C-alpha positions in Angstrom: 158.4 169.9 56.1 155.2 169.7 53.1 157.7 169.2 50.9 159.5 166.1 53.1 155.7 165.3 53.3 155.1 164.9 49.4 157.9 163.4 49.0 157.2 160.5 50.6 154.1 160.4 49.2 155.3 160.4 45.6 157.8 157.7 46.7 155.1 155.7 48.5 153.0 155.8 45.3 155.8 155.2 43.4 156.4 151.5 45.4 152.9 150.8 45.2 152.5 151.6 41.8 155.5 149.0 41.3 154.2 146.6 43.3 150.6 146.9 42.0 152.0 145.9 38.2 154.5 143.3 39.5 151.7 141.6 41.5 149.4 142.2 38.3 152.2 140.4 36.3 152.4 137.2 38.2 149.1 137.2 38.3 148.5 136.8 34.8 151.0 133.6 35.0 149.2 132.5 37.8 146.2 132.5 35.4 147.7 131.1 31.9 149.1 128.7 34.2 145.8 127.6 35.6 144.0 127.6 32.3 147.1 124.8 31.1 146.7 122.8 33.7 143.0 122.8 34.2 143.0 122.0 30.9 145.1 118.6 30.9 143.9 118.0 34.4 139.8 117.5 33.1 140.8 115.3 30.4 138.0 113.0 29.7 138.1 109.0 29.9 138.8 109.4 25.6 141.5 111.8 26.0 143.2 109.5 29.3 143.1 106.6 26.5 144.2 108.4 23.2 147.6 110.1 25.3 148.0 106.6 27.2 148.6 105.1 23.7 150.2 108.2 22.4 152.6 107.7 25.4 153.0 103.9 24.7 153.5 104.3 20.9 156.4 106.4 21.6 157.8 104.7 24.4 157.8 101.1 21.5 156.2 98.6 23.9 154.8 95.8 22.1 151.4 95.9 20.2 150.5 93.5 22.8 151.8 95.8 25.7 149.2 97.9 24.0 146.7 96.3 23.9 146.6 95.1 27.3 147.9 98.5 29.1 144.7 100.0 26.9 142.1 97.6 28.1 143.2 97.6 31.7 143.0 101.5 32.0 140.3 101.8 30.2 137.6 98.7 32.5 139.7 100.7 35.9 137.9 103.4 34.7 134.2 102.3 33.2 134.3 99.8 36.9 135.3 103.2 38.9 133.5 105.5 36.9 135.7 108.4 37.7 137.8 110.6 35.9 141.2 109.6 34.9 142.8 112.6 37.5 140.6 111.6 40.4 141.7 107.4 40.1 143.2 106.5 43.4 144.8 103.8 45.4 141.4 102.4 46.7 139.5 102.2 43.1 142.7 100.4 42.2 142.2 97.7 45.3 138.3 97.8 44.4 138.8 96.5 41.1 141.3 94.1 42.2 139.0 92.7 44.1 136.1 92.6 42.3 137.0 92.1 39.2 141.0 90.2 39.1 140.3 87.5 42.3 139.8 84.7 39.8 143.1 85.6 37.7 146.8 84.4 37.7 149.0 86.6 39.6 150.8 87.5 36.4 147.2 89.2 35.3 147.8 91.2 38.2 151.0 91.6 37.6 150.0 93.0 34.5 147.3 95.2 35.4 149.1 97.0 38.3 152.2 97.2 35.8 149.7 98.9 32.9 148.0 101.5 35.4 151.9 102.5 37.5 152.9 102.8 33.4 150.0 104.9 32.6 149.1 107.4 35.4 152.9 107.6 36.3 153.7 109.3 32.4 150.8 111.5 32.6 150.0 112.6 36.0 153.3 112.1 37.6 151.9 109.8 40.3 151.7 106.4 40.7 148.0 105.0 42.4 149.7 101.3 42.4 152.6 102.5 45.3 152.0 100.6 48.3 150.0 97.7 47.0 151.3 94.4 47.1 152.2 92.5 44.1 151.6 88.6 44.2 153.9 85.6 44.2 153.5 83.6 41.1 
């Protein structure tokens, strides 16, 4: 009886040791992924704009598009006074309400396109979804 109990205890300890090692490996992997994601998410406005410029150039968009997309994204960040990853649909709407009401519909469409391009390419999300585009 004692040897049976001892073998079960050894098996339990071995299994526990295996599980602890496995959990440690998973934890290490999680920490590495978290560090990479945190570095990307916590980018400041300058880093965001630099990455956006790179994405625009890689996409072979025109110099006119580059200028406008950079300008609109910079203005949105300055107006909202938030970090790029914090921008949401309400920030876009507030900017439009305060800064775009006197502009032509095409300017609003260009603004929304610039924000959509930036956020879908850099953050894989679209803060302009659900915002109605004006009719020309």
